[in-house]
Every structure is written in C-alpha cells, then in structure tokens.
matplotlib code that plots the C-alpha trace (Angstrom):
import matplotlib.pyplot as plt

x = [0.1, 1.0, 0.6, 3.0, 5.7, 5.2, 5.5, 8.5, 9.6, 7.5, 5.2, 1.6, 0.8, -1.0, -2.4, -5.4, -5.1, -6.1, -6.9, -7.2, -8.3, -9.4, -10.4, -9.4, -11.6, -11.2, -13.3, -16.9, -16.0, -19.6, -18.7, -17.7, -14.5, -15.3, -16.9, -14.9, -17.1, -14.5, -16.8, -17.9, -21.6, -21.9, -21.7, -19.7, -20.5, -17.5, -18.3, -17.9, -14.3, -13.2, -14.3, -12.5, -8.9, -9.3, -10.4, -7.1, -4.9, -5.5, -2.9, -0.6, -1.0, -2.4, -3.8, -7.2, -9.6, -11.7, -8.5, -9.2, -10.7, -10.5, -11.3, -11.3, -12.5, -13.2, -14.3, -13.2, -12.8, -9.3, -8.7, -5.0, -4.2, -4.8, -7.2, -5.9, -6.6, -4.0, -4.0, -2.0, -2.4, -1.0, -0.8, -2.3, -0.3, -2.4]
y = [0.1, 3.5, 4.9, 2.4, 3.1, 7.0, 6.4, 4.2, 2.9, 5.8, 4.7, 5.5, 9.3, 9.1, 12.3, 14.4, 14.1, 17.0, 15.3, 17.0, 14.8, 16.0, 13.7, 14.6, 13.0, 13.1, 15.3, 13.8, 12.8, 14.1, 17.8, 20.4, 20.9, 24.3, 23.6, 24.4, 23.5, 22.6, 20.7, 16.7, 16.7, 13.7, 10.0, 8.5, 10.5, 12.1, 10.6, 6.6, 7.9, 9.9, 6.5, 4.1, 6.6, 6.7, 3.2, 2.3, 4.3, 2.6, 1.6, 3.2, 7.0, 7.0, 4.2, 4.7, 6.9, 8.2, 10.4, 12.3, 15.9, 17.7, 16.7, 18.7, 17.1, 17.9, 16.3, 18.3, 17.3, 18.0, 19.0, 18.2, 15.8, 11.7, 10.8, 10.9, 11.1, 13.3, 12.9, 15.5, 14.1, 16.6, 15.9, 18.4, 19.6, 19.1]
z = [-0.2, -0.9, 2.7, 4.2, 1.4, 2.3, 5.9, 5.7, 9.6, 11.2, 13.6, 13.6, 14.9, 18.5, 18.7, 16.6, 13.2, 10.2, 7.3, 3.6, 1.1, -2.8, -5.2, -9.3, -11.6, -15.3, -17.3, -18.6, -22.3, -23.4, -21.9, -24.2, -24.1, -23.3, -20.0, -16.8, -14.1, -11.4, -9.2, -9.7, -8.4, -9.4, -7.9, -6.1, -2.7, -1.7, 2.3, 0.7, -0.6, 2.4, 4.7, 2.1, 2.4, 6.4, 6.8, 4.9, 6.8, 9.9, 11.6, 9.0, 9.5, 12.3, 15.5, 14.9, 12.1, 15.4, 15.6, 12.5, 13.9, 11.6, 8.2, 4.7, 1.5, -2.3, -5.4, -8.1, -12.5, -13.7, -17.3, -17.9, -15.9, -14.6, -11.9, -8.9, -4.7, -2.8, 1.0, 3.6, 7.1, 9.9, 13.7, 15.7, 18.5, 22.2]

ax = plt.figure().add_subplot(projection="3d")
ax.plot(x, y, z, "-o")
ax.set_aspect("equal")
plt.show()
C-alpha cells in the first residue's frame, strides 16, 4: 500500500489528526471542451470516498481513524492530468 511505503519506518500518529483529501476525476467525455466546471457533483458520494481512505490508513498513518478531528474533502474535475487522490495528514499539537 502506498501509505505504508510513504510512512516508511515511522510509527502511526498517536494524537489528533487533520486530514485534507482531494479526489480528482477526469472531465466527462460528454462535456464540451469549453466547459470549465470545477466541482464533481455526481457519484461517487464524497462520504464513501473519505471513509475508504480513512479506513485504509488505520494502523499505518494513525492508530485509528477516530483520531481525525479536522477533515476537509473535495471532489474536483481535472482537465489536464490523470485522475488521482491527494491525501495530506497532519498531527495536531495538543
């Protein structure tokens, strides 16, 4: 898994965590090239996308996804790149 590779030998975060997730999707082929909408307002639902990422990072990035106390998530349409997910986790000082 990519999260384990990126974490390397570091131990999972013990304290509160902030998560910022950006899910980037291809422009639908049915859209005209001049259409410049940024937000993906169709399926998949953002809560399901977020849940899958947070669950996958349990025990790797943090001990449990209950530690995520700040969450920002976006679904965007991209025009000049491959579909991808960007995930940034930050330990919040107590």
